[in-house]
N, CA, C and O atoms as a Tinker XYZ file with bonds, in Angstrom:
   264  protein
     1  N    190.924000  244.420000  258.921000    73     2
     2  CA   190.066000  243.598000  258.022000    64     1     3
     3  C    188.565000  243.474000  258.236000    63     2     4     5
     4  O    188.100000  243.224000  259.348000    81     3
     5  N    187.843000  243.646000  257.193000    73     3     6
     6  CA   186.445000  243.655000  257.400000    64     5     7
     7  C    186.073000  242.389000  257.815000    63     6     8     9
     8  O    186.909000  241.535000  257.520000    81     7
     9  N    184.839000  241.876000  258.558000    73     7    10
    10  CA   184.322000  240.700000  258.861000    64     9    11
    11  C    183.699000  240.124000  257.387000    63    10    12    13
    12  O    183.210000  240.667000  256.397000    81    11
    13  N    184.010000  238.609000  257.821000    73    11    14
    14  CA   183.150000  237.942000  256.857000    64    13    15
    15  C    181.720000  238.365000  256.487000    63    14    16    17
    16  O    181.065000  238.924000  257.367000    81    15
    17  N    181.211000  238.177000  255.385000    73    15    18
    18  CA   179.702000  238.920000  255.063000    64    17    19
    19  C    178.720000  237.624000  254.460000    63    18    20    21
    20  O    179.299000  236.553000  254.279000    81    19
    21  N    177.790000  237.678000  254.263000    73    19    22
    22  CA   177.133000  236.478000  253.662000    64    21    23
    23  C    175.617000  237.634000  253.390000    63    22    24    25
    24  O    174.868000  238.419000  253.973000    81    23
    25  N    175.997000  236.806000  251.651000    73    23    26
    26  CA   175.260000  237.734000  251.089000    64    25    27
    27  C    174.086000  236.453000  250.459000    63    26    28    29
    28  O    174.632000  235.414000  250.088000    81    27
    29  N    173.153000  236.491000  250.388000    73    27    30
    30  CA   171.900000  235.729000  250.299000    64    29    31
    31  C    171.234000  236.276000  248.789000    63    30    32    33
    32  O    171.185000  237.479000  248.531000    81    31
    33  N    170.817000  235.396000  248.000000    73    31    34
    34  CA   169.946000  235.763000  246.957000    64    33    35
    35  C    169.203000  234.966000  246.755000    63    34    36    37
    36  O    169.401000  233.751000  246.752000    81    35
    37  N    168.014000  235.663000  246.509000    73    35    38
    38  CA   166.524000  234.318000  246.362000    64    37    39
    39  C    165.904000  234.845000  244.733000    63    38    40    41
    40  O    165.556000  235.988000  244.438000    81    39
    41  N    165.903000  233.988000  244.102000    73    39    42
    42  CA   164.582000  234.119000  242.830000    64    41    43
    43  C    163.257000  234.216000  243.225000    63    42    44    45
    44  O    162.643000  233.564000  244.070000    81    43
    45  N    162.876000  235.177000  242.454000    73    43    46
    46  CA   161.391000  235.546000  242.771000    64    45    47
    47  C    160.995000  234.957000  241.531000    63    46    48    49
    48  O    161.627000  235.475000  240.611000    81    47
    49  N    160.258000  234.145000  241.175000    73    47    50
    50  CA   159.284000  233.648000  240.058000    64    49    51
    51  C    157.799000  234.391000  240.518000    63    50    52    53
    52  O    156.962000  234.152000  241.388000    81    51
    53  N    157.948000  235.405000  239.463000    73    51    54
    54  CA   156.218000  235.621000  238.707000    64    53    55
    55  C    155.851000  234.609000  237.829000    63    54    56    57
    56  O    156.567000  234.103000  236.965000    81    55
    57  N    154.644000  234.328000  238.106000    73    55    58
    58  CA   153.816000  233.593000  237.394000    64    57    59
    59  C    154.116000  232.169000  237.266000    63    58    60    61
    60  O    154.833000  231.919000  238.235000    81    59
    61  N    153.887000  230.716000  236.336000    73    59    62
    62  CA   154.442000  229.805000  236.926000    64    61    63
    63  C    155.497000  229.363000  236.365000    63    62    64    65
    64  O    155.624000  229.744000  235.201000    81    63
    65  N    156.629000  228.429000  236.921000    73    63    66
    66  CA   157.846000  227.929000  236.675000    64    65    67
    67  C    157.632000  226.770000  235.395000    63    66    68    69
    68  O    158.536000  226.074000  234.932000    81    67
    69  N    156.301000  226.762000  234.993000    73    67    70
    70  CA   155.746000  225.438000  233.882000    64    69    71
    71  C    155.261000  226.405000  232.315000    63    70    72    73
    72  O    154.215000  227.015000  232.093000    81    71
    73  N    155.909000  226.307000  231.850000    73    71    74
    74  CA   155.364000  227.585000  230.421000    64    73    75
    75  C    154.821000  226.788000  229.121000    63    74    76    77
    76  O    154.107000  227.185000  228.201000    81    75
    77  N    155.458000  225.421000  229.385000    73    75    78
    78  CA   154.923000  224.459000  228.160000    64    77    79
    79  C    153.314000  224.129000  228.560000    63    78    80    81
    80  O    152.898000  224.317000  229.704000    81    79
    81  N    152.527000  223.650000  227.547000    73    79    82
    82  CA   151.014000  223.308000  228.270000    64    81    83
    83  C    150.919000  222.088000  226.877000    63    82    84    85
    84  O    151.332000  222.121000  225.717000    81    83
    85  N    150.257000  221.193000  227.585000    73    83    86
    86  CA   149.791000  219.953000  226.142000    64    85    87
    87  C    147.941000  219.976000  226.530000    63    86    88    89
    88  O    147.524000  220.329000  227.633000    81    87
    89  N    147.279000  219.652000  225.698000    73    87    90
    90  CA   145.851000  219.834000  225.991000    64    89    91
    91  C    145.378000  218.353000  224.953000    63    90    92    93
    92  O    145.639000  218.070000  223.784000    81    91
    93  N    144.440000  217.517000  226.215000    73    91    94
    94  CA   144.158000  216.524000  226.272000    64    93    95
    95  C    142.359000  216.327000  226.100000    63    94    96    97
    96  O    141.648000  216.979000  226.865000    81    95
    97  N    141.836000  215.578000  225.262000    73    95    98
    98  CA   140.573000  215.257000  225.438000    64    97    99
    99  C    139.575000  216.494000  224.533000    63    98   100   101
   100  O    140.092000  217.452000  223.957000    81    99
   101  N    138.463000  216.295000  224.557000    73    99   102
   102  CA   137.468000  217.523000  224.326000    64   101   103
   103  C    136.418000  218.012000  225.325000    63   102   104   105
   104  O    136.214000  217.498000  226.424000    81   103
   105  N    135.803000  219.023000  224.834000    73   103   106
   106  CA   134.654000  219.548000  225.900000    64   105   107
   107  C    133.440000  218.471000  225.941000    63   106   108   109
   108  O    132.820000  217.841000  226.797000    81   107
   109  N    133.449000  218.568000  224.998000    73   107   110
   110  CA   132.150000  217.829000  224.883000    64   109   111
   111  C    132.205000  216.142000  224.742000    63   110   112   113
   112  O    131.184000  215.471000  224.587000    81   111
   113  N    133.655000  215.533000  224.829000    73   111   114
   114  CA   133.295000  214.074000  224.783000    64   113   115
   115  C    134.373000  213.606000  226.259000    63   114   116   117
   116  O    135.525000  213.174000  226.214000    81   115
   117  N    133.676000  213.827000  227.256000    73   115   118
   118  CA   134.564000  213.295000  228.463000    64   117   119
   119  C    135.310000  214.844000  228.865000    63   118   120   121
   120  O    135.407000  214.954000  230.087000    81   119
   121  N    135.612000  215.517000  228.438000    73   119   122
   122  CA   136.216000  217.028000  229.215000    64   121   123
   123  C    137.681000  216.939000  228.339000    63   122   124   125
   124  O    138.096000  216.015000  227.639000    81   123
   125  N    138.285000  218.232000  228.646000    73   123   126
   126  CA   139.239000  218.448000  228.135000    64   125   127
   127  C    140.518000  218.961000  229.500000    63   126   128   129
   128  O    140.417000  219.846000  230.349000    81   127
   129  N    141.494000  218.120000  229.269000    73   127   130
   130  CA   142.417000  218.859000  230.626000    64   129   131
   131  C    143.585000  219.396000  229.401000    63   130   132   133
   132  O    143.830000  218.933000  228.287000    81   131
   133  N    144.318000  220.880000  230.340000    73   131   134
   134  CA   145.131000  220.760000  229.700000    64   133   135
   135  C    146.601000  220.801000  230.934000    63   134   136   137
   136  O    146.558000  221.368000  232.026000    81   135
   137  N    147.485000  220.243000  230.519000    73   135   138
   138  CA   148.640000  220.296000  231.720000    64   137   139
   139  C    149.855000  221.114000  231.380000    63   138   140   141
   140  O    150.489000  221.134000  230.324000    81   139
   141  N    150.025000  221.707000  232.364000    73   139   142
   142  CA   151.294000  222.489000  232.045000    64   141   143
   143  C    152.355000  221.453000  232.658000    63   142   144   145
   144  O    152.185000  220.579000  233.508000    81   143
   145  N    153.707000  221.902000  231.826000    73   143   146
   146  CA   155.206000  221.402000  232.620000    64   145   147
   147  C    156.143000  222.178000  231.804000    63   146   148   149
   148  O    155.877000  223.235000  231.231000    81   147
   149  N    157.668000  221.333000  231.803000    73   147   150
   150  CA   158.477000  221.781000  230.885000    64   149   151
   151  C    158.445000  220.364000  230.258000    63   150   152   153
   152  O    158.099000  219.260000  230.680000    81   151
   153  N    159.069000  220.944000  228.790000    73   151   154
   154  CA   159.367000  220.101000  227.810000    64   153   155
   155  C    160.616000  219.697000  228.103000    63   154   156   157
   156  O    160.723000  218.552000  227.663000    81   155
   157  N    161.582000  220.028000  228.601000    73   155   158
   158  CA   162.731000  220.074000  228.858000    64   157   159
   159  C    162.509000  218.701000  229.716000    63   158   160   161
   160  O    162.976000  217.662000  229.250000    81   159
   161  N    161.955000  218.679000  230.694000    73   159   162
   162  CA   161.984000  217.671000  232.003000    64   161   163
   163  C    160.777000  216.628000  231.344000    63   162   164   165
   164  O    159.606000  216.643000  231.724000    81   163
   165  N    161.349000  215.678000  230.224000    73   163   166
   166  CA   159.942000  214.474000  229.501000    64   165   167
   167  C    159.311000  213.733000  231.042000    63   166   168   169
   168  O    158.093000  213.750000  231.221000    81   167
   169  N    160.213000  213.117000  232.074000    73   167   170
   170  CA   160.144000  212.114000  232.786000    64   169   171
   171  C    158.683000  212.727000  233.918000    63   170   172   173
   172  O    157.642000  212.211000  234.327000    81   171
   173  N    159.409000  214.180000  234.088000    73   171   174
   174  CA   158.632000  214.961000  235.045000    64   173   175
   175  C    157.782000  215.264000  234.247000    63   174   176   177
   176  O    157.036000  214.296000  234.390000    81   175
   177  N    157.198000  216.033000  233.317000    73   175   178
   178  CA   156.095000  216.209000  232.760000    64   177   179
   179  C    154.978000  215.015000  232.421000    63   178   180   181
   180  O    153.761000  215.168000  232.531000    81   179
   181  N    155.858000  213.413000  231.847000    73   179   182
   182  CA   155.121000  212.583000  231.766000    64   181   183
   183  C    154.207000  212.448000  233.009000    63   182   184   185
   184  O    152.994000  212.443000  232.799000    81   183
   185  N    154.631000  212.343000  234.211000    73   183   186
   186  CA   154.046000  212.280000  235.659000    64   185   187
   187  C    153.206000  212.932000  235.941000    63   186   188   189
   188  O    152.337000  212.522000  236.710000    81   187
   189  N    153.175000  214.380000  235.324000    73   187   190
   190  CA   152.280000  215.397000  235.597000    64   189   191
   191  C    150.875000  214.869000  234.636000    63   190   192   193
   192  O    149.732000  215.108000  235.028000    81   191
   193  N    151.131000  214.189000  233.447000    73   191   194
   194  CA   149.725000  214.501000  232.325000    64   193   195
   195  C    149.284000  212.772000  233.003000    63   194   196   197
   196  O    148.120000  212.405000  232.842000    81   195
   197  N    150.308000  211.797000  233.747000    73   195   198
   198  CA   149.441000  210.722000  234.292000    64   197   199
   199  C    148.517000  211.008000  235.529000    63   198   200   201
   200  O    147.404000  210.556000  235.801000    81   199
   201  N    149.388000  211.970000  236.249000    73   199   202
   202  CA   148.301000  212.266000  237.187000    64   201   203
   203  C    147.112000  213.046000  237.079000    63   202   204   205
   204  O    146.324000  213.021000  238.025000    81   203
   205  N    146.833000  213.816000  235.953000    73   203   206
   206  CA   145.951000  214.480000  235.525000    64   205   207
   207  C    145.141000  213.600000  234.930000    63   206   208   209
   208  O    143.968000  213.957000  235.050000    81   207
   209  N    145.298000  212.376000  234.205000    73   207   210
   210  CA   144.420000  212.045000  233.382000    64   209   211
   211  C    143.866000  210.746000  234.779000    63   210   212   213
   212  O    142.772000  210.187000  234.701000    81   211
   213  N    144.765000  210.503000  235.837000    73   211   214
   214  CA   144.404000  209.544000  236.993000    64   213   215
   215  C    142.624000  210.677000  237.308000    63   214   216   217
   216  O    141.428000  210.391000  237.260000    81   215
   217  N    143.469000  212.054000  237.635000    73   215   218
   218  CA   142.175000  212.494000  238.297000    64   217   219
   219  C    140.917000  212.820000  237.327000    63   218   220   221
   220  O    139.787000  212.816000  237.817000    81   219
   221  N    141.095000  213.081000  236.059000    73   219   222
   222  CA   140.160000  213.039000  235.083000    64   221   223
   223  C    139.342000  211.926000  235.388000    63   222   224   225
   224  O    138.189000  212.028000  235.805000    81   223
   225  N    139.933000  210.877000  235.183000    73   223   226
   226  CA   138.914000  209.780000  235.705000    64   225   227
   227  C    137.983000  209.368000  237.077000    63   226   228   229
   228  O    136.951000  208.700000  237.029000    81   227
   229  N    138.714000  210.032000  238.527000    73   227   230
   230  CA   138.410000  209.654000  239.282000    64   229   231
   231  C    136.786000  211.019000  239.187000    63   230   232   233
   232  O    135.732000  210.752000  239.765000    81   231
   233  N    136.920000  211.959000  238.612000    73   231   234
   234  CA   135.770000  213.060000  238.673000    64   233   235
   235  C    134.593000  212.511000  237.340000    63   234   236   237
   236  O    133.406000  212.827000  237.263000    81   235
   237  N    135.387000  211.599000  236.371000    73   235   238
   238  CA   134.053000  211.070000  235.473000    64   237   239
   239  C    133.356000  210.092000  235.966000    63   238   240   241
   240  O    132.207000  209.860000  235.590000    81   239
   241  N    134.062000  209.306000  236.995000    73   239   242
   242  CA   133.397000  208.693000  237.327000    64   241   243
   243  C    132.789000  208.911000  238.683000    63   242   244   245
   244  O    132.188000  208.013000  239.272000    81   243
   245  N    132.971000  210.244000  239.219000    73   243   246
   246  CA   132.036000  210.397000  240.493000    64   245   247
   247  C    130.757000  211.062000  239.626000    63   246   248   249
   248  O    129.626000  210.787000  240.029000    81   247
   249  N    130.870000  211.745000  238.696000    73   247   250
   250  CA   129.919000  212.024000  237.568000    64   249   251
   251  C    128.984000  210.867000  236.962000    63   250   252   253
   252  O    127.936000  211.033000  236.338000    81   251
   253  N    129.500000  209.870000  237.234000    73   251   254
   254  CA   128.374000  208.923000  236.400000    64   253   255
   255  C    129.250000  208.431000  235.186000    63   254   256   257
   256  O    128.783000  207.691000  234.319000    81   255
   257  N    130.298000  208.800000  235.178000    73   255   258
   258  CA   130.776000  208.319000  233.799000    64   257   259
   259  C    130.548000  209.019000  232.750000    63   258   260   261
   260  O    130.968000  208.566000  231.685000    81   259
   261  N    129.989000  210.016000  232.750000    73   259   262
   262  CA   130.246000  210.867000  232.030000    64   261   263
   263  C    131.177000  211.389000  230.752000    63   262   264
   264  O    131.037000  212.530000  230.311000    81   263
């Protein structure tokens, strides 16, 4: 009888796993941010949006509120 064999399968992603995106703001009025996520995961996408907005505010504050 042959010995048991272990087979390992790896999924290799080429490119971002996040194909959906949303853009908020305008370049001339405080800057625009584009957030990539997965529309099939609304809670995860919302978390990414909230974090992007938080970081945008920090950047704006560092630039003197521009």
